[in-house]
N, C-alpha and C positions, 0 to 999 in steps of 0.2 A: 110636303107642304101641309100646313095646318088646315083642318076642315073649317070652312066658313070664311076663309080669308079672301077678300076681294080686292083689296088695295095693295098695289105693288109699287115700291119706290126703287128706282134704278140708281145705284150709287157706284161711281167709279173712284178708285182709291189708289194712291201710290203704294207700291208693294210693302215696303218696310213699315210704313205707318199702319197698313192693314194688319200685318202679322203681329207686330210688336205692341201696338197701342190699341187699335180698334177691336180686333177679335176678342181679346180677353174681357171686353166690356159688353159684348153683344147680348149676353144673357140678361143684362139689365134692361136693354132696349126691348127685348122680347117680352119680359115680364110687364113692362109699362105699356107696351103698344102691341098686344096680341093680334090686333086687327090689321096690322101692316106687315106685309111680306117684303123683306129686303132682298133685292136681286143685286148682288155685288160682284164687281170685277176689279182686277188689279193689274196695272201696268204702268210703266213710266211715261207712256204716251198720253197726252192730254185728250180729253174727249172732244169730239166735233159735235157740238150741240145741234148743228143744223140737220144732223141725221135723225134727230128725234128719238135716240135710243137711251139717253142718260138724263136723269133729272138733276144730278148734282155731282160735281167733281171734288175730290180732296186732292189738291195739287201741292207738289213740293217744288220750291225754287224761288226765284226772284219774281214778284208779282208784276207782270206787264201784260195784262189781258184786257184790252179795251172792250167796252160795251157789255161787260159782264159784271155781276155783283161779286165782289171779292171781300172776304172776311177772314182775318187772321184767327186761327184756332187757339193758339197759345204762344207765349214767349218761351224761348228755349235757350239753353246754355250749351255751347259746343266746347268740349274740353278733352284733354287726353285721358283715356280710360285704359286700364290694364287689369289683369287678374292679380289677386293678392300673391299667388305663388310666383308669378313673373316678377313682381316688385320685391319679393324677398331675395331673389337671385340677382337682380340688377340694382345698382345704386343710382337712383335718380333723385338728386337733391335740388336741381335747378333746371329751368328750361333748356339751358345749353347742353345739359347731359343727354337730352333726347337726340341730339344730332348724331351721336354714335350708338344709338339704341335702335333695334329693329322696329320700324314703323309700318303701320298698316294704313294704306290709303283707300279712302272711299271716293271714287273718281267723280261721283255726281254730287258730292256734298257742296253746299253753298259756302262752307268755310274749308279751305284747303290747308295743308300743313304750312305752306309758305305764308298764308295769312296769319296763322296762329303764331308762328315764330316771329313774324314782323310785329305782331301785337305785343310780344314780350321783349322786343328789342334785340333779338338774336339774329346775327348774320350767319350765312352759310347753311341755310336749310338744305337738307339732302335732296338730290335730284333722283335718287333711286330708293325703292321701298322694298321691304321684305315680302309684302303681299299687296296686291291691288285688287279691289272689288268694285263692282258697279251697283252694289246694294248694301245699305247700312246693316241689314241683318246678317250678311255674310262677314262684313268687317268686324262686327261685334262678336260673332261666333268664333272667328279666328282669335280675337283677343281673349275670349273665355278659355280657349285652348292653350293660352300662354305663348302664342306665336309672335306677339309684339304688342305695341301700344297703338290703340285706335283713337282717332279724333272724331268723336260723335256727340250727338245730342244726349244730354242726361235724361231728357223726357222720353225719347225713343228707347233709351237703354234702361229705363227704370226697372223693368222686371229683373234684369241681370244685376243691377245695383242692389235691389231689395233682397235678392237671393245671395248676395255677397259673392257672386261669381266675378264681378268687376268692381273696381273702386276708382275714384278720381285720383289721378297722380298728384295733382296740385290743389291748393285751396280754390274755392269757388270764384274768387276775384280774378283768377288767371284764365277763366273761360271767356269765350266770345259770345255775347248775347245776340240772338238773331230772332227774326220772325220768318219762318220758312214753310209752314204748313197752312194751307188756306182752303176755305170753303169757296167754291166758284160755281156760279150758275147764272143763266140768263135771268134778267129781272122779272120777266113774266112767269117764270117757274114758281116764284114766291106765292102765287095764288093757289098752289096745291097745298091743302092742309097737311098732307102726309109729310111734305118737305119741311113745313114749319115745325112740325112736331119732332122730326129728326134733328133739325138744327137746334131747337131748344134743348133736346136731350144731350146733344154733343157739347153744347156750351156748358151745361151742368157738369158733364164728365170732365171737361177741361179744367173747370174751377176746382174740382174735387181731387186733383192730383195729390197723391200722398207725398209726404216728405221722403226723399230718396236716401236710403242708407248708402254710405260710401261716398257722399258728396259733402265735402267739408265747408 
């Protein structure tokens, strides 16, 4: 803990968002707000604000949280992603080609393979998958290893795309746009100046997302 720090902000975050998007940016927050200590936890369980242990949640899912302030962090595009090596070995010219291709399922994703195939007008989406994971970060790691095609957010996968470990299988227009990550907190928490400063910083980080390599 840094000397002289008195103000602590308790932030609860969904795991993949924490690992893949938020953690790489925390040095920026530390530089801008050295007087705020972030106490951060990550799990798929939403915070119970009545316990008084958390100031703000970053939640993933479909927003249905009454009596709370809910703000979308950014728009996302969910699309098939695979490693360049995998795509060199597999001919994937159209969405229908994926039916016979090893697919990686992220079981908690707001967009499932059946949704994506339906959006492309493809019947016969597979009932079985090469791998199934309950975390986006594990599904993306499997795709990086060349184990199959993952259906994930290009925003959450941006570090893999930028490093050219993954690339979008199809043009951007074939992705499914979603709003899936949200800032959530009780309205009275907005009176905390530390929370206001964290939210302002997060908004700026979301607006500054770089153009992702590997997304056509």
